[in-house]
C-alpha angles and dihedrals in degrees: 000000000000118000123189113240118245138156092281092060114110101178134007132194116208120190093332115178127176132173143157116244132191138160091269105038147014117215118189112206105168119026121194094322116193112185139144130210118204127220109266092007123144116215132178119202107206139171143089123331115268100031095110105266095136092042088056092051092047092052092047088049091050091237089121127033117224124239087239140347136066134272116203128197101200097313099334118103107222106196092059086069121095118250097258093049090045091052091052090050090050092049093054104034109029130058123198132202120179136188088253110051097221092207120162111255116224091034127097125249090254094050091052092051092047092059098086090049092051092048086055089055096247117154119267090243093052092043091052092048092053093045093051091049096051094042090052087051087053091054094251101116090126094048102056096113098035116113110246093241088061092057127090120253092258091050092049091053091049089052087051089051090049091052089050092050104040093092090050095238124202092231133027115208114196124185110197091325095180098035093114099038132094121244096268095048090043091057092049092052091046091053091046093052092053093045090053091050091052097041099043102028085233119165112240127200119179132186106205148154089197109108093199093055093042089052092057092060120093091225136029124198135172136192117253119181091342096310132106108242138171122221148172089305092069112129106211125204094356109173 
């Protein structure tokens, strides 16, 4: 899937390839992927397990470097950056939500959400203010001081979302964000994701097996023979 770059393009993959190689086998996951992500766009990456959906997300999120190819944020090529500069970029520009919330046990909801701000060298006062604001937006105003292990599964995932959003990233990458939640909590997270996209103009890219969540996205893509492709499941002009 090869999209022409224009001013509305937030990120662009150019010839991205990524595989896993050992003494006994070579496994190509992504093969010369050309793909653009627009500002404010909502995209679901769907398809069977093992086709490379999470690998794609990890490369876009700069968590994994590709074997070859370039990844552009607007007109800046990211993988030419050194690891420390890339980590700083990731902290400020990209938010992550995973199936497992990866919160720090023994710390409060607010302390967990403050962490990205502290990494960015913001003051403790400012970090706390930003954490409180985003947790309140998540409906957790009464859970600020609760340790994360004392929260429900749905509340824990909303804390994880708050942590992902506290730096006001340009793009939120979510890998099976409701995979461990029941139907009611899943619906609440789905609604919240779409509200944030509309309110903040934040780009949203979600790997999911959940048809309800995929159906909310304006675009659906999959990976076929290592390439990102659209198909008859595309949802055009979805509001």
